[in-house]
Structure formats: structure tokens, C-alpha cells
N, C-alpha and C positions, 0 to 999 in steps of 0.2 A: 413402589412409589410412582409407577408409570401413570397412575390415575390422576396425579397432580397436573398432568397436561390438560385436564378438563377445566382447570381454573381459567385460562384464556379461551379455551375452545368453546365452552358453553355460551358465553355472550356472543361469540362469532356465529355459532349455529343459530342462535335466536335471531340475530340480525338477518341472516340469510333466509330463514324461514319467513320472517315478516316481509322481506323484500319480494320474495317469490310469491307470497300469498296475496300481496297487494290489498285491494279493497275487499277481497273476499273475507277478510277477518272482521270486517265491520269495526266496532270499537272494542275488540277483544285482544288487541296487541299486547296489553299488559299481562295477559294470561300466559304469554310466551316469555316475555322479558323478565318478569318478577321471579318466577321459579329458577330461571337460568342464573340470574345474579345471586339469588339466595343460595343455590348450590355452590356457586363460586366462592361465596363468603364462608360457607361451611368447610369447603376444602382448604380455604386460606387459613382458617383456624387450625385445621389438621396439619397443614404445612408448618405453621408456627410451633405447634407442639413437637413436630418431627425435628425441626431445627433446634429447638430448645433442648431436646434430649440427645440428639445424635450429631448435630452440627450441619453445615451446608451440604448440599448435594446437587448434582448435575443431571439433567434429563436430556439425553441425545435424541434428536428427532430424525434427521437424515443428512446425508452428505450432498450438499448443493453443487459443489464444483471441486474438481481435482485435476491438476495439470502439473506433472513433475513434483516439485516440492511444495507447490501451492495447493493448499486444501482449505476449503470453506465448509465447515460443519455448522448446521443450524441446531442450536441447543439452548436449553433453558437453565439458568443458574439461579439457585434459591439459597440465600444466606440470611443472616440476621436483618440486614437492611431491606432485603426483598420482602420478607414476611411482614415487617412492620408497614411497609407501603401497601402490600396486598390487603391487609386488614383495613387500612384507611380507604383505599380505592373501592374495594368490593362492598364494604360496610356503608359508606356514604352513597355509593351508586345504588345500593339496594333501597335505602331510605328514599332517595330521589325517585326511583321507579315507583315505589308505593305512593309517594306524594303525587307524582304525575298522573297516576291512574285516575285520580279525582280532579286534579287541576286542569287537565287537558280535555275533559269531557266536552263534546260539542265541536272540537277543532276539526276542520276538514282534512287535516293531514295527521290524524291520530296515530295510525299504524306506522307511517313514515317516521314520525317523531321517535317512537319506541325503537324502530329499526336503527336509526342513526345514533341514539344515545347508547344502545347496546354495542354498536360498532365503536363508539367513542370509548366506552369502558374497556372493550377488548384491546384497543390500541394502547391505552395506559397500562393495562395489566401486562401486555406483551413487552412494553418498554421497560418496566421494572424487572421483568424476568429474563430479559434478553441476555444471552451469553456471549454474543459477538456484536460488533458495531454495525454489521449489515442489517441484522434484525432490528437493532435499535433505530437505525435510520429509517427503515420502512415504517415502523410503528410511529416514529416521530412525524413523518409526513402524513400518514393516515389520520393522525390526530388533528393535524392542521386542516385537512379536507373536511373532517367531521365538524370541526369548529365553524368552518365556513357555512356548512349546511344548517347547523343549529342556530347560528346567529341570524341567518336569513330565513328562518322558519316561516315568519310572516312575510313572504316574498311580495305581497301586495303593497307593503309599505316601502317607499323609496329609502327611508332612513335606515331600515333594517338591511336592505341590499347594499347601501353605501358602507354601513358598519362592517358587514361581512367581507366586502371587498377590501376595506382598509385593514382588517385583521389578517386576511390572507396575504396581501402584498407585503405588509411589514414582516410577517413571519417568513415569507418566502425570501425576502432580502437577507434576513438574519441567517436563514438556513443555508445560504450560499457559503458563508464562513464555516458553518458546521460541516458541510460536505467537504470543503477543502481540508478541514481537520482530519476527517476520516481518511481521505486520500493520502495526506502526509503521514498519518500514523501507519497506514499499510505500507507505504514506501519505506518507512524507517524500520519497522519491526517485522515486516514480511508476514504478518498475520492480522486477522481481525478479531481474534478471540480476546475478550476483555481481560480475563484473568492472566493469560499469557503475557499480554502487554504490560499489565501492572507489575507482574513478577520481574520482567526484564527492564522496567523503566529506570531503576537505580543504576544499572550497569551501562545504560546508554547516555548518561549525562555528558560524557566527553565525545560522543559520536557526532560527526558533522556530515553534511551532504551539500553538494553543489547544485543549487536550484536553477542555475543558468547554463548547465552543461549542454543542454540540447541546442543552445545558441552559440556554443563555442566560447562562452565567457566563464569567468571564475567568480563565484559568490558563495562562500561557505557559511552555513548557518547551523545552529544547534537546534535540531527539530524538537527536542524535549522542552526547550524554552518556548518555542513558537506554537506548538500544538495546543497547549491550554488556552491561548488567546482565541484560536479558531473555535474550539469547543464552547468557550464562554460566549462567543458571539451568538451561537445558536441558543444558548441558555438565556441570553438577554432578550431575544425575541419571544420565546415561549413564556418566560416569566415576567415580561413587561417591565424591563429595567430601562432607566433613562439611557439613551433617548428613544428606545423602542417601546415606550410605555403607552403611546397614544392610542393604541388599538383597544386596550382593555376597557376604558370608560364607555366606549361606543358599543362594546360587546353586550352591554346591558339591554340592548334591543332584543336580545333573545328572551324566551320565556323564563320565568323565575326558576324552575327546576334546572334549566341549562346553566343559569348563572351560578346556582349552588354547586353544580358539578364542575364547572370551569374553575371557580374560585376556591373550592374546598378540596377536591379529590384529584382532579386531572389538570392538564394544560399548564397552569402556572406553577404547579409543583414539580413539573418535569425538569426545570432548570436547577433548583437546589439538589434534586436527586442526582442529576448528571454530575454535578460538581462533587458531591459526596462519593458517588460511585468511582469517579476518577481521582479521588483525593491523593492516592500515592503518586500519581503523575503530576498533580498540581503543585504539591509542596516542593517539587524539584525545580520549580521556576519562581524565584522570589519576585521577579517583575510581574508575572501573571498574578500572583497572590496579592501584590500591592494594588494592581489594577482592579482586581475583583473587589477588594475591600473598598476602594475609592468609589466605584460605581454603586456598590451596595449602600454605602453610607449616604451618598448624594441622593439616591432614590428613596431611601428610608426617610430622610429629613425633608426633602422636597415634597414627596407625596403626602407625608404626614401633615405638613403645614397646609397643603392644598385641601386636604380632606376637612380641615377645621374651618375653612372659609366657604365651603360649598353649602348650599341650601337644599339641593336635590338629593334625596336619600340614595338614589342610584349612584350619583357621582361620589357621594361620601363613602359608600361601600366599596366602589371600585378603587378609589385612591387609598382607602384603608388597606385593601388587599395588596396594592402595589407597594405601600410602605412596609407592610409586614414581610413580604417576600424580599424586599430590600434588606431588612434586618437579617434574614436567613442568608442571603448572599454575602453580606458583610461579615457574618460569623464564619462563613466558609473562607473568606479572604484572610481572616485572622487565624485560621487553622482550627477553629472550634466546630468541627464537623458534627460532633454529637449534639451540640446545642442547636445547630441548624435543623437536624432531623427532629429533635424534640419539639422545637418551635413549629416545624412544619406539621407534625401530627396534631399538636394542640390547636394550632390555627385552623387546620382543616375541620376538626370537629366543631370548633366554635363557629366558624364562618358558615358551615352547612346549617347548623341550628339557626343562626341569625337570619340567613336568607329565607329559609322555609317558614320562619315564624314572623317575618316582617309584616306580611299581610294581616295577620291577626293583631299585631301590635298597632298598625295604622288604623284598623277599624276601632280599636278600643279608645282612641283619642279623638274620634269624630265628634263634632258638636252634637249635643243632645244625648250622648251616651254617658252612662255612669263613669265618672273618672275622666271624662273628656274635657276639652277646653271650654265647653259651654257651661260647665258647672259654676256654682257660686262659692265654691270652697275657697276660703282665704287663709293663708298661713299667717301665724303670728309673727310680728316683727322682732320684738324684744324679748319675748317670753322664752326662757331657756337658752339664751344665746351662749352663756358660759358653758353649758353642757355641749352645745354643738361645736364650739371652737375647740374645747378639750377633746371631744370625740374625733375631730378632724386631725388634731395633733397626734392622738393615739394611733389612728389609722395610718398616718404618715410614717410612724415608726415601725410599721409591719414590714415594708419592703426591705429595709436594712437587715432585719433578722432573717428574712427569707433568703436574701441574696448572699449575705456575708457570714452567717452563722451556721448554715446548714451545709449540705453536700452539693448545693447548686454549683459552687465553684469547681467541684469535681468534674462536672460536665465540660468545663472549659479546659481543664488541665489534663484530661485523659489522653490527649494526643501528644502531649509533651512538647508542644510548639510554644516558644517563649512569647510570641506576639499574641497568642490567645490569652495568656495570663495578664499581659499589659492591657489588652483590649477589654478584658472583663472588668478590671478596676475602673477604667475610664467610663465605659458604658454603664456599669453598675451605679457609679456616683451620679452620672447625669440622669439616669432613670429615677434614682431616689429623689433628687432635687425636683425634677419635673413632676413626679408622682405626688409629692407632698403639696405642691401648688394646686394641682388638679383636684386632689382630695379636699383641700380647703374650699376651693371655688365650687366644687360639686356639692358639698354639704351646705354651704351658704346659699347657693342658687336654688337648691331644692326646698329648703326650709325657711328661707327669707323671701318675702314677697315685696318687690319694688325696691327702689334705691334707698340709700341711707338717709336722704333728705326728702322732705315732703312739703307740699303747699298746705297751709292750715285751712281748716274748714270755714273759718271766719271770713275768708276772702282776701286776707292780707297778701300783698305782693312781694313780701320779703321771704327769702328762703329761711326756714327754721331747721336747725340741725337737731336731730333726735339723739339723745344720749342713751347709750346701751350699756347697762351694767352687767358684766358677766356674772353668772351664778356658779355655785359649786357643782362639781361633777357628781353625777349619780353613781354611787358605788356599785350597783348591780350592772350598769352599762360597762364600767371598767372591767369588772370581773368576767363578764360574758365575752368581751372582746379579747381579753388576755387568754382565757381558756381556748377560745376558737383559734387564736394565733398559735398557741402551743401545739394544739392538736393538728392543725393544718401543716405547720412547720415540720412536725415529726413525721407525718405521713409522707410529705413531699421529700423529706430527707432520705427515707428508706427507698422510695420509688426512684429518685434520681440516681442513687448509687447503683441500684439494680439495673436501671436503664443504661447507664454508661458502661457497666461491665458487660452487659448483654451485647451492645452494639460495637464495642471496641474491636473484636476480632474481625468484623466485616470491613473495617477501615484498612487493614493490612498495611499500616504505615510503619516503616522501620523506626525503632527507637521508642515505640509506645510502651510505657510502663504502667501496668494496671494499678492505679491507686497511688503509686509512689510519687510523692511531691505534689499531688494535686491540690491538697489543702494544707496550708501552713499551720503547724502546731504552735503552741505558746500563747502569748498575750494576743487577744483579738484586736489588733491595731486597726485593721480596716473596718471592723464592725463599729468601733468607737468613732472613726472618721465618718462613716456613712450615717450614723445616728446624728452627728453634728451637722452634716449636710442636710438631712431631713428636717431638723429643727430650723436651720437657716432658710430652707425653702418655705416652711410654714410661716415664719416671721416675714419673709418677703411678700408672700401672698396676703398676709394680714395687713401689712403696711399699705400695700397697693389697694386693698379693699377699703381702707379707712382714710385714704388721702383725700384732700379737698377736691371739689368738683373742677376748679379751674386748672389744677395740675393734670387731672385726667384728660381734659380737653387738649392740653398741649401735647401730651403723649399720643393721643389719638391722631392729632394733626401730623405729628412726625411719622407715624406708622401708616398713614393713609395710603401713601404710594406703594408701600410693600403689600398692604392688604389688597389693593387693586391688582398688583402683579400676580399674587397667588390666587386671587379670585378668578383671574383669567387663565389659571393653570400654567403660568409662566410663558404664555403666548407660544407654546410649542406648535400647536395646530396651525396658528396663523403663520409662523415661520416656515413650516413645511409647505403650506399652501403657496406662500409667496416665493420661496426659493427652490422648491422641488416640484410641486404639483403643477402650478401655473406654467413655469418654464418648460416642463415636460410636455404639457398639452400644446403649448405654442410650437415647440419643436416638432411634435407629431403632426400638427396642422400644416406646418411649413413643408414637412416631408411629403405630406399628402398632396399639397398644391404643386410643389416643384418637382419632386422626385417621381411621385406616383402619376400625377395627371400629365405633367409636361414632358417627362422623360420616358417613364415606363409605358404609359398608355400610348404616347406618340410612337414609341418604338414598336409596340405591338401593332399599332395601326399601319405603320410602314410595312411590317412583315405581312400583315393581312393583304394590303394593297398589292405588294409584290407577288404574293402567292396567287392572287386572283389573275393578275396580268400574265404570270408565268403559266397558269393553267389554261388561260385562253390561247396563249401562243402555242402551248403543247397540243391543245385540242385542235387548233387550226392545222398544225403540221401533220398530225396523225389522221385527221378526218377530212382534210381538204378534198382529196380525190373522191371519197365517198359522197361528200356533199355535192360536188360538181355532177356526179352521175345521177344523183337523185333530183337535182334541179332540172337536168335534161329530161328526165322521165316525167317530171311534173308538166312540162310544156305540152306533152301529148296525152297525158293521162290524168285528167282532172278528177275522175271518180275514185282514185286510190288515195285521196287525201287522208282519210282516217288511218290507213296502214302506214303512211309516211310519218304521221305524228307519233304513232306507237313506236316506230323504229327510232325516231328522234329521242324519245324518252329513254329508251334502252341505251342509246349512245351517251346521254347525259349522265346516267349512272356509271358508265365506263369512265367518263371524264372525272367524276368524283373519286372513283377508285384510283385513278392515276395520280391525282393530287395527294391522296392519303399515302400511297406507296412512296411517292417522292419525299414527303415529310418524314416518314418512318426511316427511310434510308438516310436522310439528312441528320436526323436526331441520333441515329445509331453511330454515324460517323463522328458526330460532335462528342458523344460520350466516349468513344474510343480514343479521341484525341485528348480529352480532359483526363481520363484515367491513365 
């Protein structure tokens, strides 16, 4: 199994070869990167089969440090969670490499681009395979550096440089907490090995440490309660959670393949992965779990609403990603770690496809193209409205069956955490209610052109209300939708149960009972409730769609301020500029004017002046007799002027050497005193 080391090693070697080759590769950098990522993906598939057949395994690399009982071994750990992420990372990265080979043609930094995305992929692969926190930290930081280089790929654009700097600074600030978490973990457990830490976590719940002992004070804390907060701070930065989310929308300055890689396979997925990897440690801190749930819920709701108010496709995609990652983090806070990983994998595949196909989609709707906005196709207003409304109602009933009648609930209950079951009911019902409204609005907006009222062609100035009579549903449409629902529900039921059983051993959470109590038998109470909620959501959307125009105006007036708030993205960037960026720049300018110019520069000027005066004095003391002798000789020997000047130059060199020796002695003495 030693050849599985090639999974992270191949992208690293490809990056090194491209960096060393430089411009000599021309535009052939993809010929190095694509085969390397392709082989990594093939090996990831082999690792998945190996774990499926024989379970997790560890690959020992070498011993980095050993002193007494302290030992730091660099090793790779591959389990069920690792192989799932490996398939996502290498698979999406391979597609991005192939896409980039055509997308980046003509770019002046073609090979540099492939070198950096190969290094970017290597860092994410190493992160998911890390067996200890030191390797995880290194790969975590390398990923941040690569994101900076990729976002600022078009360095000639000031906006790209500012976006890269913003991403780097936000993540660097969050990584401070992550580093503190690693330090506190090592101080508590005496090791950096992740599996050892997770195995000992339950026995360390009552362990306390005095964090102010070095000051002679007493402050006892429970490190198992505090460590998850520090780790989650790092996850908030990488996964763009509120309030560290401001860097991700600006990261869209990077080329499209980079956006697909960041949003789908790397970077933002690092946060949920870290939370799931450390799940046995997280559930020991109820305060941390509550905090994680709160941040994830706020991020999911806030970013979801912001994405609905934006008109720029890049901003919509960015806030959509933030919202989806927020849902994953919220699931981790509830203890539904299997749901978080399932959501992560599904979102990664979807978002990669969406990013890479956005260009073609935008071209298809350009004016003058078939199906574009320039066409003259008009949708009928009243014809078949009964079928459309009935179809929207039928579609609205699909989410309740998918969520509450299959084994999807099994994904939430596999960990045995009570909060996950409660959260599933609440989130599921909210999802059903909102989905039914959006399905109704989506169907009516697609198939109905214009508002429900119109100005008559005769030129009258009174609004005429058009009466729409619903028609009977088409039996073939109902049959097709029902058959598709049954087939899809059955397939997902089988897959979800297999997925939960496959991933459960990797969580290593005490008290996990595979399948026991995950789905409640007996009367499907929650299925009936969810169907009622779906119908209520449909009727709410129907009534809102058919309400009079003056009532809609009042509602829009009340919601105008909220719309402006979310359209401006909650004014987070403005608040950061007003309360953090601008004050920091002002303080830096003050430090430069007062401390640097008036104090430090003045002090150095005084030292320089003193050294020159001291050197002159020393020169006079040492060379005064020699100068008097030479002056006397000049009175009688005018023809030896050239020789005198030459000797004066040599004496000047001696003078400089004396000054240098003096300062060396002074600095040596100063260092001796300080040390």
C-alpha cells in the first residue's frame, strides 16, 4: 500500500517540474499537470476500494522529531472519510485541469497557473490525508498561499490584487486561532497524532490546566471545552463563515477554473472536513456545538437571502456557496456529521459543473441567439394554467416524501445525537415550506409571461383584470411525475443508507448505533405533517400570486429597507472599512509620522552624528602627530604632493576601519548585556 503515497506526491512533483521548467515549457504545462492529477484520481479510486474491503490504514513517512517521550511522526491516515474527499478533490481537480488547458490558452502565465493549481490540489489532498495536526497545519497554510497566488493571477488588475490581499489577511487572522488550538491540543494531550487525540478525548473531559501559571496566577480551564472553539475559528476563515465571509465574493476575480476549484473541491470544503474529522472532540463541548450551529445557521440564512438580491452572476454564485457551506456547518453543530459530508460531496459536484458550464449558459441567452432574450417567443397567459398549478402542487409534494419517508432521516440519526433529530424535523419542515413556494413561483414565472393584469389594446386607461380558469390536469403528466418520484426516492433511499453505514466508522463517536433508532417505525406522523406544510406553502404562494396590485405595493414598501440591506450584503464590507481598515491605516500613518520619522529616524540621525564626531576625534588623537610631521615636510618639499595625497587616502581607510571596529565592539557588548 506504499504506492498510495503517490496520491499527494504526483501533484507536488508536477508543480515542482513546472516551476523549475519556467517558460521553457511554452504552453505545454497541462501535459504535466493533467496526467499527474489523473493518476492521483486513479489511485484514489484504488484507495476507496481498499478501504471498502479492508478498512482504514496508515502510511508512515518518517520521524520528524524525537526528544524523550515527545515523538512527532509524519504519517498519512486513510479511512472512509478520507477516500470520499479524495475522490471529490482529485476528480474535480482533474476536470478543472482539462478545462483549463483550453480556457487559459494565450495567457502569459500559462505554466505558472498549472504549477499553482497543482500545488493547490496537493495541499488539499495532504490536508485530508494528514495523520497529525502538524501536517494538517502545513497543508492548511500552503492552501492559503496558493489561493493568494491564484486570485491575483491577473496581477495587472488592481482589483485582483486587492481581492487576493483581502483573502490572505482574513484567513491569516482566522488561522491565528487555529494555531492556538493546535498548541493547546499539544499541551493537553502531549501528542499531535489525530487518532490518538480523538481516542483520548473522552477521558480528558475532567482534565484542567492553569493557563496563567507562567505569570504566577491561577486560572483553571477545561481544554477539551476550549479547543473546539479555536479549531472552528480556523474553519470559519477557510469556509467563509460570518463574519469571515467577506473574502469569498472578491475571490471571483480569479479565473473561472480557479473559482470552480475553490468553491467545489478545495479551500471552502476544508472547514466542514475539519469539523467532521474532529467530531469526537467537538461533541464533548456542548457550548462549542451550540456556537457552531448558530454561526452556520446565521451564515446559511444571511448568505442565502443576499444571493437572491444580487444581479451579478459572480456574486450570486459566491453567496450561494457561502450559504451552502453554512448549512454544512450548521449540520455539524447539530451533530449530523454524515449529512454534512453528503451535502459537501453533492454540492462540490454540482458547483463544479455549474461554474464550468456558466460560460456556455451565458452565451446561449445572448441577444440574437436561438432561445436568447432577443427572440419573439411569447408564452401563453391563460392556456393550461390549471395544469401548471396542479403540476407545481405535485412537485411541492415531492420533498416531503424524499425527506420524511425514505432513509434520509437515517443520515441525521446515525450519530445518535438528540439535537440532530430535532434539527432534522425543524429544517426539514422549513425546507418543505420554502421549496413549495419556490416551485410554484418558478413554474408560474417560466410559463406565464407578464403580470396578471394588462392594459387593453384599445387604449383605455383603466386596469382590466384577466380571469384565469384552471383546467384539469393532464393524466400523463401526473403519471410521469409520480413514476419519477418513486424511482428517484427508491434509488436515494438505498444510496443514503449505504452512505451512512459506510461513513459511520470514520466518525469514531462513542454511542453510535448503526441504524438503531434512526428512523421511527409506525404511523408516518412527520410525513403527514410535512405534506400539510407543503400544501400550506403552495396555498400561500398562490394567494400571494393572485392578490391585488395595491396590496403588493404595500408589501414591497414594507420590505424595501430589508431589500436594500441585503442588496448591500449587510454592509459588512463598509463596516470593516470604517471600523477596521481605515483606523488601522490611520494608526499606521501616525506611527510612521511620529514613531518612525520623529523618533526612530531622529535617533538614528543622532547616532550617525555622534559616530562621525567620535570618529573625527579618534582620528585626530591617533593621527595628529603624523599630520604635524607631514605638514612640516610640505613646507620644504612641494614636489612630493602626489605621494602625500596617496598616504592621506590610506590613512582615511584606516580611519574607516577604526570606526567599524568600534561599532562591532559596541554591538557585541550590547548583545551580551541583553542576553
